[in-house]
C-alpha positions as CSV (number, residue, x, y, z in Angstrom):
1,G,393.1,-82.1,199.6
2,R,396.2,-80.8,197.9
3,A,396.9,-77.7,200.0
4,L,397.8,-79.4,203.3
5,G,400.0,-76.6,204.7
6,K,403.7,-76.7,205.4
7,G,403.9,-75.0,208.8
8,R,404.6,-76.8,212.1
9,V,401.2,-77.3,213.7
10,F,402.7,-77.1,217.3
11,D,404.0,-73.6,216.5
12,A,400.8,-72.4,214.9
13,L,398.6,-73.6,217.8
14,A,401.0,-72.2,220.4
15,T,401.0,-68.8,218.7
16,L,397.2,-68.7,218.4
17,A,396.8,-70.0,222.0
18,F,399.0,-67.3,223.6
19,A,399.1,-64.4,221.1
20,Y,395.6,-64.3,219.8
21,P,393.2,-63.3,222.6
22,P,389.9,-63.5,220.7
23,R,390.2,-67.3,220.3
24,A,392.9,-68.1,222.8
25,A,390.7,-70.6,224.8
26,L,389.9,-72.6,221.6
27,F,393.5,-72.9,220.5
28,R,394.9,-73.7,224.0
29,N,392.5,-76.6,224.0
30,E,393.7,-77.6,220.5
31,L,397.3,-77.4,221.6
32,I,396.4,-79.9,224.4
33,E,394.6,-82.1,221.9
34,L,397.7,-82.1,219.7
35,L,399.8,-83.4,222.6
36,L,397.2,-86.0,223.4
37,L,397.0,-87.0,219.8
38,S,400.8,-87.3,219.6
39,R,400.8,-89.6,222.6
40,E,398.1,-91.8,221.1
41,M,399.9,-92.0,217.8
42,H,403.3,-92.5,219.4
43,S,404.6,-89.6,217.4
44,D,406.6,-86.4,218.0
45,P,404.2,-83.4,218.4
46,L,406.8,-81.3,216.5
47,H,406.5,-83.7,213.5
48,Y,403.0,-82.5,212.4
49,R,402.7,-80.1,209.5
50,G,399.6,-78.2,208.6
51,S,397.8,-75.0,208.1
52,F,398.4,-71.6,209.7
53,A,395.4,-72.4,212.0
54,G,396.8,-75.8,213.0
55,A,394.6,-78.0,210.8
56,L,395.8,-81.4,209.8
57,G,395.8,-83.6,206.8
58,V,393.6,-83.9,203.7
59,P,390.3,-83.0,205.5
60,Q,392.1,-80.2,207.5
61,F,390.8,-81.5,210.9
62,L,391.9,-79.6,214.0
63,P,393.6,-82.0,216.6
64,S,390.3,-82.4,218.6
65,S,388.5,-83.5,215.4
66,Y,391.3,-85.8,214.5
67,R,391.1,-87.6,217.8
68,R,387.3,-87.7,217.8
69,H,386.5,-88.6,214.2
70,A,389.5,-90.0,212.3
71,V,389.2,-93.6,211.3
72,D,391.4,-96.3,209.8
73,F,389.4,-96.7,206.6
74,D,392.0,-98.6,204.6
75,G,392.5,-101.1,207.4
76,N,396.3,-100.7,207.7
77,G,396.2,-100.2,211.5
78,K,396.8,-96.4,211.3
79,R,394.5,-93.4,211.3
80,D,396.4,-91.4,208.7
81,L,394.6,-88.3,207.5
82,W,397.3,-87.7,204.9
83,T,396.0,-90.7,202.9
84,H,392.9,-90.3,200.9
85,A,391.2,-93.5,202.0
86,D,391.4,-92.5,205.7
87,A,390.5,-88.9,204.9
88,I,387.3,-89.9,203.1
89,G,386.2,-92.4,205.8
90,S,387.0,-89.8,208.5
91,I,384.9,-87.1,206.8
92,A,382.0,-89.5,206.5
93,N,382.4,-90.4,210.2
94,Y,382.4,-86.7,211.0
95,Y,379.2,-86.2,209.1
96,R,377.6,-89.2,210.8
97,A,378.5,-87.9,214.2
98,Y,376.8,-84.6,213.4
99,G,373.6,-86.3,212.3
100,W,373.9,-87.2,208.6
101,A,371.0,-89.3,207.5
102,S,371.7,-91.6,204.6
103,G,369.2,-91.5,201.8
104,Q,367.6,-88.3,203.0
105,P,367.5,-85.1,200.9
106,V,370.1,-82.3,201.2
107,L,368.4,-79.4,199.6
108,V,365.8,-78.3,197.0
109,A,365.9,-75.3,194.8
110,L,363.1,-72.7,194.7
111,E,361.6,-71.6,191.5
112,R,363.2,-68.4,190.1
113,T,361.0,-65.3,189.7
114,N,361.7,-61.7,188.8
115,E,359.8,-60.5,191.9
116,A,361.3,-59.9,195.4
117,P,360.6,-62.7,197.9
118,P,357.4,-62.1,200.0
119,D,358.0,-60.6,203.5
120,A,356.8,-63.8,205.1
121,F,359.5,-65.8,203.3
122,R,362.1,-63.2,204.1
123,Q,361.3,-63.6,207.8
124,L,362.0,-67.3,207.5
125,L,365.1,-66.7,205.5
126,E,366.5,-64.6,208.3
127,R,366.2,-67.4,210.9
128,G,369.5,-69.0,210.0
129,I,370.7,-72.3,208.5
130,Q,369.6,-74.7,211.2
131,P,366.4,-76.3,210.0
132,H,363.5,-74.6,211.9
133,S,360.3,-74.6,209.8
134,S,358.4,-77.2,207.9
135,V,358.3,-77.3,204.1
136,A,354.6,-76.6,204.4
137,A,355.4,-73.4,206.3
138,F,357.7,-72.3,203.5
139,R,355.1,-73.0,200.9
140,K,352.6,-71.0,202.9
141,S,355.1,-68.1,203.0
142,G,355.1,-67.9,199.2
143,A,358.0,-70.3,198.3
144,S,357.5,-72.4,195.2
145,L,359.7,-75.5,195.1
146,A,361.4,-76.6,191.9
147,G,361.5,-80.2,193.2
148,A,359.6,-82.6,195.4
149,A,359.8,-82.4,199.2
150,D,357.9,-83.8,202.2
151,D,355.6,-81.1,203.6
152,D,356.5,-82.2,207.2
153,A,360.3,-82.1,206.7
154,L,362.1,-79.4,208.6
155,A,364.2,-77.0,206.5
156,C,366.0,-73.7,206.4
157,A,366.1,-71.2,203.6
158,F,369.2,-69.6,202.2
159,A,370.3,-67.5,199.3
160,A,373.4,-67.5,197.1
161,E,374.6,-65.4,194.2
162,T,374.8,-67.3,190.9
163,E,375.7,-66.2,187.4
164,N,372.0,-65.6,186.8
165,G,371.5,-63.5,190.0
166,T,370.3,-64.4,193.5
167,A,368.9,-67.9,193.9
168,Y,367.1,-69.4,196.8
169,W,367.1,-72.9,198.3
170,L,365.6,-74.9,201.1
171,G,368.2,-76.8,203.1
172,F,367.4,-79.9,205.1
173,N,369.2,-81.5,208.0
174,N,371.9,-83.1,205.8
175,F,372.7,-79.6,204.4
176,Y,373.1,-78.3,207.9
177,V,375.4,-81.2,208.7
178,I,377.7,-80.1,205.8
179,T,377.8,-76.6,207.3
180,R,379.1,-78.1,210.6
181,Y,382.2,-79.1,208.6
182,N,382.5,-75.6,207.1
183,R,380.0,-72.9,208.0
184,S,380.0,-71.3,204.6
185,V,376.7,-71.8,202.7
186,N,378.6,-71.4,199.4
187,Y,381.0,-74.2,200.5
188,A,378.1,-76.5,201.4
189,L,376.4,-75.8,198.1
190,A,379.6,-76.5,196.2
191,V,380.0,-79.8,198.0
192,Y,376.4,-80.8,197.1
193,E,376.9,-79.8,193.4
194,I,380.2,-81.6,193.1
195,A,378.8,-84.7,194.7
196,G,376.0,-84.7,192.2
197,E,378.4,-84.4,189.3
198,L,380.5,-87.3,190.7
199,R,377.4,-89.4,191.1
200,R,376.4,-88.7,187.5
201,L,379.9,-89.6,186.2
202,H,379.9,-92.8,188.2
203,D,376.4,-93.8,187.0
204,A,377.4,-93.0,183.4
205,Q,380.6,-95.1,183.7
206,S,378.7,-97.9,185.3
207,G,376.2,-97.9,182.5
208,E,378.9,-98.0,179.9
209,A,380.6,-100.9,181.7
210,G,377.3,-102.8,181.9
211,A,376.4,-102.2,178.3
212,A,379.9,-103.2,176.9
213,P,379.4,-107.0,176.9
214,A,376.2,-106.7,174.9
215,S,377.9,-104.7,172.2
216,R,380.4,-107.4,171.4
């Protein structure tokens, strides 16, 4: 959330809309969305600063996502994606809109082996990151899970390079939702791992706070 971009968003979108044919249609629409957003926010469309691709605020939403998913999470009457409270609430709202299911799993690692994955597993691996096959089907293909998972749950398989070589995971619907925010599997995996570390730190601090009175 620190690299917010310093370029004028109107200029960036106009350039991409009229001088970048491969994605002109997308950015023409985003230019329109910026004008609509400015009207809704009672602001000057030339005021907004952001990335070279016209993304806005801490979550780097394009104008269409700003209009559709931004929320006033701190209750001050403004949907301001340059504040962390509204940014966090808006990202959560974005995830919810794309099907995030609270309390459901995100991914499970597969056991590491020195052997190449079976052909049956590779065929499932090549089917993309949208969940498409049951956990039972992955087990049948030769995948050995390092954690628990419901056999009926739909999942995808993906690989990523780690310091110890290629590793494999099964990703569930919530993992796919993260990739709707950023399509990179490595990005989604990093989000998951950072979230886990933040949860562990929170739990540790909560435990220390709870234990403190007893030590006095």
